[in-house]
C-alpha positions as CSV (number, residue, x, y, z in Angstrom):
1,M,15.5,-3.6,-5.4
2,Q,13.4,-1.7,-8.0
3,I,9.9,-0.8,-7.1
4,H,7.1,-0.2,-9.6
5,L,3.7,0.8,-8.2
6,E,0.6,1.9,-10.0
7,T,-2.5,3.1,-8.3
8,W,-6.0,3.8,-9.6
9,V,-8.5,5.9,-7.6
10,N,-12.2,6.4,-8.2
11,Q,-13.8,9.0,-5.9
12,D,-17.1,10.6,-6.6
13,G,-16.9,9.7,-10.3
14,N,-13.4,11.2,-10.7
15,N,-10.7,8.8,-11.8
16,E,-7.0,9.2,-11.1
17,H,-4.0,7.1,-12.1
18,H,-0.5,7.4,-10.4
19,E,2.7,5.6,-11.3
20,F,5.9,5.3,-9.3
21,N,9.3,3.8,-10.2
22,E,11.7,4.0,-7.2
23,P,14.6,2.2,-5.8
24,G,13.8,0.3,-2.6
25,Q,14.7,-2.3,-0.1
26,L,13.4,-5.7,0.6
27,V,13.7,-7.4,4.0
28,Q,12.5,-10.9,4.7
29,M,11.7,-12.0,8.3
30,G,10.4,-15.5,8.4
31,D,7.4,-15.7,6.1
32,T,6.9,-11.9,6.0
33,L,8.4,-9.6,3.4
34,Y,8.9,-5.8,4.0
35,V,9.1,-3.8,0.8
36,R,10.3,-0.2,1.5
37,Y,10.9,2.8,-0.6
38,R,10.6,6.6,-0.5
39,E,7.8,8.1,-2.7
40,Q,8.6,11.3,-4.4
41,T,6.0,14.0,-3.7
42,D,5.7,17.6,-4.8
43,G,9.0,19.3,-5.0
44,D,11.9,17.6,-3.3
45,A,9.9,16.0,-0.5
46,T,9.7,12.2,-0.1
47,V,7.4,10.1,2.0
48,P,8.4,6.6,3.4
49,V,6.2,3.8,2.2
50,T,6.3,0.2,3.5
51,F,4.4,-2.8,2.3
52,K,4.3,-5.6,4.9
53,I,3.4,-8.8,3.0
54,A,2.5,-11.7,5.3
55,G,2.0,-14.7,3.0
56,T,-0.6,-14.5,0.2
57,D,-3.6,-13.3,2.1
58,S,-2.5,-10.3,4.3
59,V,-0.8,-7.0,3.2
60,M,-0.4,-3.9,5.3
61,L,0.4,-0.6,3.6
62,T,2.0,2.2,5.7
63,R,2.6,5.6,4.2
64,G,4.3,8.2,6.3
65,T,5.8,7.8,9.8
66,A,4.6,8.5,13.4
67,E,6.9,11.5,13.3
68,T,5.3,13.1,10.3
69,D,2.0,15.0,10.4
70,T,0.1,12.3,8.6
71,Q,0.4,8.5,8.6
72,L,-1.9,6.2,6.6
73,Q,-1.9,2.6,7.7
74,L,-4.2,0.3,5.7
75,Q,-4.6,-3.5,6.3
76,F,-5.8,-5.7,3.4
77,E,-7.1,-9.2,3.9
78,A,-8.6,-11.1,1.1
79,E,-12.4,-10.9,1.0
80,K,-12.6,-9.2,4.5
81,A,-13.4,-5.8,5.9
82,V,-10.6,-4.5,8.2
83,V,-10.5,-1.4,10.4
84,A,-7.4,0.7,10.0
85,R,-6.3,4.2,10.9
86,Y,-5.4,7.5,9.3
87,T,-3.4,9.8,11.6
88,T,-3.7,13.5,10.8
89,P,-2.6,16.7,12.6
90,Y,-6.3,16.8,13.7
91,G,-6.4,13.3,15.2
92,V,-6.8,9.7,14.2
93,I,-9.6,8.9,11.8
94,P,-10.7,5.2,11.7
95,V,-11.1,3.9,8.2
96,Q,-12.2,0.5,6.9
97,T,-10.8,-1.4,3.9
98,V,-13.0,-4.0,2.1
99,T,-10.8,-6.1,-0.2
100,P,-12.8,-8.2,-2.7
101,R,-9.6,-9.1,-4.6
102,M,-6.0,-9.7,-3.6
103,D,-3.4,-11.5,-5.7
104,V,0.1,-12.0,-4.2
105,V,2.8,-13.9,-6.2
106,F,6.5,-14.5,-5.4
107,T,9.4,-16.1,-7.3
108,D,12.7,-17.0,-5.8
109,D,16.3,-16.7,-7.0
110,P,16.3,-13.7,-7.1
111,L,13.3,-12.9,-5.0
112,N,10.7,-10.9,-7.0
113,G,7.1,-10.3,-6.4
114,E,3.8,-8.9,-7.5
115,V,0.9,-7.7,-5.4
116,Y,-2.5,-6.7,-6.9
117,I,-5.2,-5.4,-4.6
118,E,-8.7,-4.0,-5.3
119,Y,-10.2,-2.4,-2.3
120,R,-12.9,0.0,-1.1
121,L,-12.3,2.6,1.5
122,D,-15.0,3.7,4.0
123,A,-15.0,6.1,7.0
124,N,-17.9,7.0,9.3
125,Q,-20.2,4.7,7.4
126,Q,-19.5,6.6,4.2
127,H,-18.0,5.2,1.0
128,L,-14.8,7.2,0.2
129,G,-13.8,5.5,-3.0
130,D,-12.7,2.5,-4.9
131,Y,-9.0,1.8,-5.3
132,R,-6.6,-0.6,-7.0
133,L,-2.9,-1.0,-6.5
134,H,-0.4,-3.0,-8.5
135,L,3.1,-3.4,-6.9
136,N,6.0,-5.1,-8.6
137,F,9.4,-5.5,-7.0
138,T,12.4,-6.9,-8.6
139,A,16.0,-7.4,-7.6
140,A,18.2,-4.6,-9.0
141,E,20.6,-5.7,-11.6
Protein backbone atom coordinates (compact mmCIF):
# COMPACT_ATOMS: atom_id res chain seq x y z
CA MET A 1 0.00 0.00 0.00
CA GLN A 2 1.31 3.46 -0.86
CA ILE A 3 0.34 6.32 1.46
CA HIS A 4 0.22 9.98 0.44
CA LEU A 5 -0.70 12.44 3.19
CA GLU A 6 -0.81 16.22 3.05
CA THR A 7 -1.54 18.39 6.05
CA TRP A 8 -2.14 22.11 6.37
CA VAL A 9 -1.86 23.92 9.69
CA ASN A 10 -2.98 27.46 10.56
CA GLN A 11 -1.94 28.47 14.09
CA ASP A 12 -1.85 32.09 15.25
CA GLY A 13 -1.74 33.32 11.64
CA ASN A 14 1.20 31.04 10.75
CA ASN A 15 0.62 28.54 7.95
CA GLU A 16 2.46 25.27 7.44
CA HIS A 17 2.16 22.54 4.82
CA HIS A 18 3.56 19.02 5.20
CA GLU A 19 3.63 16.18 2.71
CA PHE A 20 4.41 12.50 3.30
CA ASN A 21 4.81 9.63 0.84
CA GLU A 22 5.36 6.36 2.66
CA PRO A 23 4.77 2.65 2.19
CA GLY A 24 2.06 1.37 4.48
CA GLN A 25 -0.36 -1.39 5.36
CA LEU A 26 -4.10 -1.71 4.99
CA VAL A 27 -6.15 -4.02 7.21
CA GLN A 28 -9.89 -4.43 6.81
CA MET A 29 -11.96 -5.73 9.72
CA GLY A 30 -15.65 -5.77 8.86
CA ASP A 31 -16.64 -2.27 7.77
CA THR A 32 -13.57 -0.68 9.38
CA LEU A 33 -10.29 0.03 7.60
CA TYR A 34 -6.95 0.53 9.33
CA VAL A 35 -4.33 2.41 7.34
CA ARG A 36 -0.90 2.21 8.98
CA TYR A 37 2.48 3.63 8.13
CA ARG A 38 5.62 5.00 9.77
CA GLU A 39 6.13 8.74 9.42
CA GLN A 40 9.72 9.87 8.94
CA THR A 41 10.70 12.53 11.48
CA ASP A 42 13.94 14.42 12.02
CA GLY A 43 16.96 12.24 11.44
CA ASP A 44 16.36 8.50 11.22
CA ALA A 45 13.48 8.37 13.71
CA THR A 46 10.02 7.23 12.66
CA VAL A 47 6.64 7.54 14.37
CA PRO A 48 3.82 5.01 13.85
CA VAL A 49 0.62 6.52 12.44
CA THR A 50 -2.75 4.76 12.19
CA PHE A 51 -5.97 5.95 10.59
CA LYS A 52 -9.02 3.96 11.74
CA ILE A 53 -11.74 4.61 9.17
CA ALA A 54 -15.19 3.45 10.27
CA GLY A 55 -17.47 4.01 7.31
CA THR A 56 -17.76 7.48 5.84
CA ASP A 57 -18.50 9.48 8.98
CA SER A 58 -15.92 8.50 11.61
CA VAL A 59 -12.12 8.59 11.45
CA MET A 60 -9.63 8.20 14.29
CA LEU A 61 -6.02 9.31 13.88
CA THR A 62 -3.39 7.90 16.26
CA ARG A 63 0.17 9.18 16.07
CA GLY A 64 2.71 7.53 18.36
CA THR A 65 2.19 4.61 20.72
CA ALA A 66 1.52 4.12 24.41
CA GLU A 67 5.21 3.18 24.78
CA THR A 68 6.49 6.46 23.35
CA ASP A 69 6.71 9.73 25.25
CA THR A 70 3.84 11.23 23.29
CA GLN A 71 0.71 9.90 21.69
CA LEU A 72 -1.88 11.97 19.89
CA GLN A 73 -5.26 10.39 19.37
CA LEU A 74 -7.84 12.48 17.53
CA GLN A 75 -11.39 11.45 16.69
CA PHE A 76 -13.18 13.07 13.75
CA GLU A 77 -16.92 12.83 13.27
CA ALA A 78 -18.67 14.82 10.57
CA GLU A 79 -20.13 18.07 11.88
CA LYS A 80 -19.48 17.14 15.54
CA ALA A 81 -17.22 18.16 18.39
CA VAL A 82 -15.38 15.22 19.95
CA VAL A 83 -13.10 15.13 23.00
CA ALA A 84 -9.81 13.32 22.41
CA ARG A 85 -6.48 13.05 24.20
CA TYR A 86 -2.87 14.05 23.79
CA THR A 87 -0.52 12.05 26.02
CA THR A 88 2.76 13.81 26.86
CA PRO A 89 5.58 13.08 29.31
CA TYR A 90 3.84 15.63 31.57
CA GLY A 91 0.43 13.95 31.53
CA VAL A 92 -2.69 13.67 29.43
CA ILE A 93 -4.09 16.83 27.87
CA PRO A 94 -7.74 16.70 26.79
CA VAL A 95 -8.28 18.23 23.36
CA GLN A 96 -11.38 18.67 21.26
CA THR A 97 -11.80 18.34 17.53
CA VAL A 98 -14.58 20.13 15.70
CA THR A 99 -15.00 18.74 12.18
CA PRO A 100 -17.07 20.90 9.83
CA ARG A 101 -16.07 18.85 6.76
CA MET A 102 -15.15 15.22 6.21
CA ASP A 103 -15.17 13.38 2.89
CA VAL A 104 -14.36 9.65 2.76
CA VAL A 105 -14.39 7.77 -0.56
CA PHE A 106 -13.42 4.14 -1.31
CA THR A 107 -13.07 2.13 -4.48
CA ASP A 108 -12.75 -1.65 -4.73
CA ASP A 109 -10.59 -4.00 -6.75
CA PRO A 110 -8.04 -2.98 -5.72
CA LEU A 111 -9.12 -1.24 -2.54
CA ASN A 112 -8.10 2.43 -2.65
CA GLY A 113 -9.33 5.38 -0.69
CA GLU A 114 -9.28 9.07 -0.06
CA VAL A 115 -9.98 10.94 3.18
CA TYR A 116 -10.26 14.72 3.40
CA ILE A 117 -10.86 16.34 6.80
CA GLU A 118 -11.08 19.98 7.86
CA TYR A 119 -11.01 20.40 11.61
CA ARG A 120 -10.45 22.80 14.44
CA LEU A 121 -8.47 21.88 17.54
CA ASP A 122 -9.27 23.31 20.98
CA ALA A 123 -7.82 22.71 24.46
CA ASN A 124 -8.85 24.30 27.76
CA GLN A 125 -11.48 26.44 25.99
CA GLN A 126 -8.74 27.90 23.76
CA HIS A 127 -8.61 27.66 19.98
CA LEU A 128 -5.28 26.02 19.06
CA GLY A 129 -5.60 26.14 15.28
CA ASP A 130 -7.34 25.12 12.09
CA TYR A 131 -6.19 22.04 10.22
CA ARG A 132 -6.78 20.11 7.04
CA LEU A 133 -5.59 16.66 6.09
CA HIS A 134 -5.81 14.82 2.81
CA LEU A 135 -4.98 11.10 2.86
CA ASN A 136 -4.76 8.92 -0.25
CA PHE A 137 -3.96 5.24 -0.07
CA THR A 138 -3.51 3.01 -3.08
CA ALA A 139 -2.50 -0.59 -3.59
CA ALA A 140 1.19 -0.87 -4.41
CA GLU A 141 1.86 -2.07 -7.91
